[in-house]
DSSP file (Angstrom, degrees, kcal/mol; ACC not computed):
  #  RESIDUE AA STRUCTURE BP1 BP2  ACC     N-H-->O    O-->H-N    N-H-->O    O-->H-N    TCO  KAPPA ALPHA  PHI   PSI    X-CA   Y-CA   Z-CA
    1    1 A X     >        0   0    0      0, 0.0     4,-2.1     0, 0.0     5,-0.2   0.000 360.0 360.0 360.0 -39.0  -19.2  -10.8  -10.8
    2    2 A X  H  >  +     0   0    0      1,-0.2     4,-2.7     2,-0.2     5,-0.2   0.889 360.0  52.9 -64.7 -37.3  -19.5   -7.2   -9.6
    3    3 A X  H  > S+     0   0    0      2,-0.2     4,-2.5     1,-0.2    -1,-0.2   0.907 109.2  48.7 -65.0 -41.1  -20.9   -8.2   -6.3
    4    4 A X  H  > S+     0   0    0      2,-0.2     4,-1.8     1,-0.2    -1,-0.2   0.902 113.7  46.7 -65.5 -40.6  -18.1  -10.6   -5.6
    5    5 A X  H  X S+     0   0    0     -4,-2.1     4,-2.2     2,-0.2    -2,-0.2   0.911 112.4  50.1 -66.6 -42.1  -15.5   -8.0   -6.5
    6    6 A X  H  X S+     0   0    0     -4,-2.7     4,-2.1     1,-0.2    -2,-0.2   0.902 110.7  48.6 -65.3 -41.2  -17.2   -5.4   -4.4
    7    7 A X  H  X S+     0   0    0     -4,-2.5     4,-2.3     1,-0.2    -1,-0.2   0.857 110.4  52.2 -67.9 -33.8  -17.4   -7.7   -1.4
    8    8 A X  H  X S+     0   0    0     -4,-1.8     4,-2.5    -5,-0.2    -1,-0.2   0.891 108.8  50.6 -67.0 -38.3  -13.7   -8.5   -1.8
    9    9 A X  H  X S+     0   0    0     -4,-2.2     4,-2.6     2,-0.2    -2,-0.2   0.901 110.6  48.9 -64.8 -40.1  -12.9   -4.8   -1.8
   10   10 A X  H  X S+     0   0    0     -4,-2.1     4,-2.3     2,-0.2    -2,-0.2   0.916 112.7  47.3 -65.3 -43.1  -14.9   -4.3    1.4
   11   11 A X  H  X S+     0   0    0     -4,-2.3     4,-2.0     2,-0.2    -2,-0.2   0.902 113.3  49.2 -65.1 -40.1  -13.2   -7.2    3.1
   12   12 A X  H  X S+     0   0    0     -4,-2.5     4,-2.3     2,-0.2    -2,-0.2   0.917 112.1  47.1 -65.9 -43.5   -9.8   -5.9    1.9
   13   13 A X  H  X S+     0   0    0     -4,-2.6     4,-2.5     1,-0.2    -1,-0.2   0.876 111.0  51.9 -68.4 -35.3  -10.5   -2.4    3.1
   14   14 A X  H  X S+     0   0    0     -4,-2.3     4,-2.3     2,-0.2    -1,-0.2   0.892 110.1  50.0 -65.1 -38.7  -11.7   -3.6    6.5
   15   15 A X  H  X S+     0   0    0     -4,-2.0     4,-2.4     2,-0.2    -2,-0.2   0.924 111.6  47.7 -64.1 -44.7   -8.5   -5.7    6.8
   16   16 A X  H  X S+     0   0    0     -4,-2.3     4,-2.6     1,-0.2    -2,-0.2   0.909 111.9  49.6 -64.3 -42.4   -6.4   -2.6    6.0
   17   17 A X  H  X S+     0   0    0     -4,-2.5     4,-2.2     2,-0.2    -1,-0.2   0.900 111.2  49.9 -64.0 -40.7   -8.3   -0.4    8.4
   18   18 A X  H  X S+     0   0    0     -4,-2.3     4,-2.3     2,-0.2    -2,-0.2   0.927 112.1  46.9 -63.5 -45.2   -7.9   -3.1   11.2
   19   19 A X  H  X S+     0   0    0     -4,-2.4     4,-2.6     1,-0.2     5,-0.2   0.921 112.7  49.5 -63.6 -43.7   -4.1   -3.4   10.6
   20   20 A X  H  X S+     0   0    0     -4,-2.6     4,-2.2     1,-0.2    -1,-0.2   0.879 110.3  51.1 -63.8 -37.2   -3.7    0.4   10.5
   21   21 A X  H  X S+     0   0    0     -4,-2.2     4,-2.3     2,-0.2    -1,-0.2   0.917 111.4  47.2 -65.6 -43.0   -5.7    0.8   13.8
   22   22 A X  H  X S+     0   0    0     -4,-2.3     4,-2.3     1,-0.2    -2,-0.2   0.913 113.1  48.0 -65.9 -41.6   -3.5   -1.9   15.5
   23   23 A X  H  X S+     0   0    0     -4,-2.6     4,-2.3     1,-0.2    -1,-0.2   0.881 110.9  52.7 -65.7 -36.8   -0.3   -0.3   14.3
   24   24 A X  H  X S+     0   0    0     -4,-2.2     4,-2.3    -5,-0.2    -2,-0.2   0.913 109.0  48.1 -64.3 -43.4   -1.6    3.1   15.4
   25   25 A X  H  X S+     0   0    0     -4,-2.3     4,-2.5     1,-0.2     5,-0.2   0.916 112.0  50.3 -63.0 -42.9   -2.3    1.8   18.9
   26   26 A X  H  X S+     0   0    0     -4,-2.3     4,-2.4     1,-0.2    -2,-0.2   0.900 110.3  50.4 -61.4 -40.7    1.1    0.2   19.1
   27   27 A X  H  X S+     0   0    0     -4,-2.3     4,-2.4     2,-0.2    -2,-0.2   0.900 110.9  48.2 -65.4 -41.2    2.7    3.5   18.0
   28   28 A X  H  X S+     0   0    0     -4,-2.3     4,-2.2     2,-0.2    -2,-0.2   0.931 113.6  46.4 -65.8 -45.2    0.9    5.6   20.6
   29   29 A X  H  X S+     0   0    0     -4,-2.5     4,-2.4     1,-0.2    -2,-0.2   0.908 113.5  49.4 -64.6 -41.0    1.8    3.1   23.4
   30   30 A X  H  X S+     0   0    0     -4,-2.4     4,-2.4    -5,-0.2     5,-0.2   0.914 110.2  50.7 -63.5 -42.9    5.4    3.0   22.2
   31   31 A X  H  X S+     0   0    0     -4,-2.4     4,-2.3     1,-0.2    -1,-0.2   0.898 111.5  47.9 -63.4 -40.4    5.7    6.8   22.1
   32   32 A X  H  X S+     0   0    0     -4,-2.2     4,-1.2     2,-0.2    -1,-0.2   0.926 113.3  47.3 -66.1 -43.9    4.3    7.1   25.6
   33   33 A X  H  < S+     0   0    0     -4,-2.4     4,-0.4     1,-0.2    -2,-0.2   0.866 114.6  46.4 -67.2 -35.1    6.6    4.5   27.0
   34   34 A X  H  < S+     0   0    0     -4,-2.4     3,-0.4     1,-0.2     4,-0.4   0.893 117.5  42.5 -72.5 -39.1    9.6    6.0   25.3
   35   35 A X  H  X S+     0   0    0     -4,-2.3     4,-2.6    -5,-0.2     5,-0.2   0.579  89.2  93.5 -83.5  -9.6    8.8    9.6   26.4
   36   36 A X  H  X S+     0   0    0     -4,-1.2     4,-2.7     1,-0.2     5,-0.2   0.885  82.7  49.8 -57.6 -45.8    7.8    8.7   29.9
   37   37 A X  H  > S+     0   0    0     -4,-0.4     4,-2.2    -3,-0.4    -1,-0.2   0.914 113.8  46.6 -60.4 -40.3   11.2    9.3   31.6
   38   38 A X  H  > S+     0   0    0     -4,-0.4     4,-2.6    -3,-0.2     5,-0.2   0.915 113.2  48.8 -66.6 -41.9   11.5   12.8   29.9
   39   39 A X  H  X S+     0   0    0     -4,-2.6     4,-2.6     1,-0.2    -2,-0.2   0.897 111.5  49.7 -64.7 -39.4    7.9   13.6   30.9
   40   40 A X  H  X S+     0   0    0     -4,-2.7     4,-2.2    -5,-0.2    -1,-0.2   0.899 111.5  49.4 -65.5 -39.9    8.5   12.5   34.5
   41   41 A X  H  X S+     0   0    0     -4,-2.2     4,-1.8    -5,-0.2    -2,-0.2   0.936 113.1  45.6 -65.0 -46.5   11.7   14.6   34.6
   42   42 A X  H  X S+     0   0    0     -4,-2.6     4,-1.8     1,-0.2    -2,-0.2   0.910 113.1  51.5 -63.5 -41.1   10.0   17.7   33.2
   43   43 A X  H  X S+     0   0    0     -4,-2.6     4,-2.0    -5,-0.2    -1,-0.2   0.887 108.0  51.3 -63.8 -38.2    7.1   17.2   35.6
   44   44 A X  H  < S+     0   0    0     -4,-2.2    -1,-0.2     1,-0.2    -2,-0.2   0.851 110.9  48.7 -68.5 -32.3    9.4   16.9   38.6
   45   45 A X  H  < S+     0   0    0     -4,-1.8    -1,-0.2     2,-0.2    -2,-0.2   0.828 112.6  48.0 -74.3 -31.1   11.1   20.2   37.7
   46   46 A X  H  <        0   0    0     -4,-1.8    -2,-0.2     1,-0.2    -1,-0.2   0.851 360.0 360.0 -78.0 -34.3    7.8   22.0   37.2
   47   47 A X     <        0   0    0     -4,-2.0    -2,-0.2    -5,-0.2    -1,-0.2   0.409 360.0 360.0-108.0 360.0    6.2   20.9   40.5
């Protein structure tokens, strides 16, 4: 019984880590796309 519970915990934690990684990648890409006009404007003023 302990082995089945432990393997279920490993599968559950792997699922959670995968979902968090995908959400993190989505957040980074969204932040870059949202901030891009401001970054381009600041870059044009600096150079």
